[in-house]
N, C-alpha and C positions, 0 to 999 in steps of 0.2 A: 314256359309261357311265351306265346308268340310276340314279336315286336309290336309296340304300340302303333295304332293307326292315328297319325297326327291330324287327321281330319275328323276324328270321332271324339266328341267330348266324353271324358271319363267321369262317372259319378263319384263325387267325394262329398264329405259332410263338413259343415261349419263346426269348428271346435271351440271357437271363442269369438266374441265381437265386443268392440268398445268404441264409444263415440269420441271422436277427436275434436270436431267443431260442430256447429249447428247442423250442417248438412253433410258432414264427412265422417265416415266410419272406417275402422280397420277390422278386417276379418282374418282370422287364422283358420285355415282349412287343411284338410288332409292332403298329403303329397301325392298319394297314389303309389304305384309300383316304385321300387327302389331306383330303377333306371330313369324315372322322371323326377326324383327328389332333388337332384343337383341342378343349380342354375348359376349363371354368372351375373353379378350385379349389372343392371342395365337391361336385362332381358325382360320379357313379359309372357304372361299366359293369356289365352282367350278364356274368359269366364262366361258360362252359359246359364241363364236362369230358365229353367224348363217352362215352356209355354210363353216366354216373353222375348228372349233374344240373347245375343252374345256380344261382348265388347272386349277389347284388349285392356289389360290392366298390368302395369309394371309391378314386379316384386318390390316390396318395401320392407322386408324382414332380413334377418341374419342369414347370409348364404351358408353359414356353417351349421345351421339348424336343419336337420334332415327329418324331423318328426312332423313338421308342419310348414305350410307356406303362408306368407303374410301379404295381404293386399290392402291398400288404402284407397278408398273409393269416395268420390264426391257425387251426391245425387243431383244430376243435371238432366237426366233423360229417363225414359221408361226402364231401360235395363239397369242402369246404375242405381236408380231409385229402388228397383226391386232387389238388387244385391244388398243395399244397405239395410233393407227391411227383413232379410233372411234371419230367422231365429237360430239359436244354437241347435245342432243336430239336423238342421235342414239340409237337403241335398242340392247340389249344383253341379254343372258340368265344367270340366277343366281340361284344356288341351295345351300342349307345349312342354317345355319352354321354347320360345322362338326369339329370333333376332340376335343382334350383336350386343356385346356388353362393353362396359368401360374398359379402356386399355390399362388395367392395373399392373400387369406384369411389365409392360413397356415403360410405365411411369416410375418403376422402382429406382431409387437413387435421386429422384427429382423432388422439388417442392410441389405441393398440390394446392390449387385454388379451386375449391368446390363452391359453385355459385348457383343458388336456387331461388326461384320465385314462386310463391304460392304453393300449390300442390306439388310443384317440381321438387320439393324437398324429399318426397316419398321415394322416387327412383334413385336418389343419391344416398338415402339412408343405408342401404346395403354396402355402399362404398365406405361409409364411415365405420361400419362394423368391421369390414375387412382391414382397412388401413390401421385402425386402432388395435386390432388383434395382431397385426404384423408391423407394429409401429416402427421397428428398427429398419425396415426396408425403405422408408420414405423420409424425406427431409421435412422442412416446415410444412405444416398443414393448416390451411385457413378455410373456414366455412363462412361464407357471406350469404345470408338468407334475408330476402325481402318479401313483404306481404303488404296487404292493403292497410290493415289496422291492427292494433294489439289483440283484438278479439279473434283475428284470423291466423294467429301464430299456431303452426302445426307442431305436434310433438313437444309441447312447451316444457314438460318435466325433463324430457331427454335433453333438450337444448340447454336447460339449466345445469344438468349434470355434465355435459360436454364442456360448458363454459368454465366449470370449476377445475377442469384438467389443466395441468401445466404444459402438456405437449400438444395442445390444440387451441388455436385462436378462433373464437366464435364471434361474429358480428351480425347482429340482427337489426334490421331497419324496417320502418313502416312508411307508407305513403303519407298517412295523416294520423294524428293522435291528439288527445287532449293534454292538458297541462300535467295530468297525473302520470303520463308515460315518461319514464326516466331514460329511455334509450334514444337511439338515433332516429331521425325523421329524414326521409329522402329516398329517391329511387335507387335501385341497385347500381345501374351504370355510373351514376354520379359518384359512388363511393369507391369504385375501382381504383382511382389514383391514390386513395388513402391507404391501400393495403400494404404498400411498401415491399412488394415481393421482388425477388431477383428474376427479372424477365428472361435472362439467359438460361435459367435452370428451373422453369416453372411449367407445369402442365395444368391446364384449366378444364374442368368438367362443368358444363352449363346445362341446366334443366329448368324450364319454366315456359311462360308464354313466348311465342315466337318473336314478338316485338322486343321483349326484354332481352332475349338471347341475342338478337341482332345488334341491339345497342350496346349490350355488355361486351360482345365480341369486338365491336369497334373500339370500345374503351380499352380493352386489353391490347389490341393492336397499337393503339396510340401510346400505350404504356411500354411498348417495346416487345411484347410477347410475339413469338413467331406464329404465323397462321397454323402451321402443322402441329402446334402445341395446344390447340383449342379443339375441344370435342363437345358436340351438342347432342342432346337426346330429343328427337322429334316425336311429337304426338300427332298422329294422323288417323283418319277414319279407316281402320283395318277390318276387313271382313273375313278373308280366307287365311291370313297370316302366312301364306306361302308364295305370294307374288303372282297369283294366277288371275285374280279378279280385277286388279288395277285401281281399286278404291283408294289406296294409300299412295298412289304415284305422285311424286313431287319432282317435276321436271323429268329427268332420266333416272331418278332414284325411286325404288320401291322400298318404302320405309320399313315394311314388315320383315323383309329379308336382307336388304342392304343396311338397315338400321335396326332399332331406332337410334343407336349411338353412331354418329357419323363425324368424321373430321371436318373442321370448318372449311378447308379449301374445297371440299366437294359440294358445299352448300352456299358458298360465298355469293355466287352469282344469282342464286335463287331466292334468298331470304328477302331481298329488296323488291321483288316483283309482287305487286299487289294482286290479290285474288288467285294466287297460285296455290 
C-alpha cells in the first residue's frame, strides 16, 4: 500500500456515538490503515463532513485502542454540528494524526497536575488512560477539572470512577451551582494553591479556554512551579494542519505543527496579548 497522503481525507465510518452533554457528543470512528491507528495523547485529526467542511478535533480516547479512534465534539458551528449529527455507519473523512503530544515520557518520575476547563478535559482524557495504565512510572497524579455548572460536567461517570481510585486525586469545581451541588464552587486558578503539590517535582498539563490557561499558569508560577514544567494545549483555527495556510498562526508559532501542545515559556509573551 502506498504511503498515506496527509492532505487527502480518508473515508471512515462512525462505529458508535453517544451524547455527553446537551450539545456535545463522542464519536468512535474507524482508524483506517494500521499506520494511521497509533497516536500520541495530545495530537489531533482533521475530520471532514462531506459537503460541509473540515475541522481539527483532538483525540479523546484510549491511545492503546487500535480498533477505533474517539473524538468528543461540541456543536458550535456548521461542521461540528454536522459531525454530532452523523448516524452510526455514516462516512466521514479523516486525516492525520497531526501535531505534538503531551511530554509523557519526559514526565516519568515526576508528579503530574492535569488541569482542564470545560471541553478541555477531552484532550487530557488519553493522558489519564496512559498514566493509569503505567501508574508505576509517575508520582502523585492530580486531576483538577472546572466547568460552568454541574450540568456541564463532561465524562461524569468516568470522573466518578477515577475519584474512587486510591492512586488518583480528582477535584471538580464549577463556576456556579445551586444548593444541591455538594462539590466545590470556584474558578480553576483560584483552586491551584489548595492542591498541595511539590512544586520542585511537578509537571502540569493544561487544556481549556485560553484565559483559564493563562490565569492557571500564573497561579502555578506563583506556587513555585518552574515555567518549563508547564505545558498548554492550544486550540486555534486550523485549516491545512501542515503549517502552510497560516490560519493557526499564534505569533511565531504555527499551532498545527509546532503544537497543539507547547511549553509555557514559548507562549508566555503571547497569551497576554489581546486579539492575537
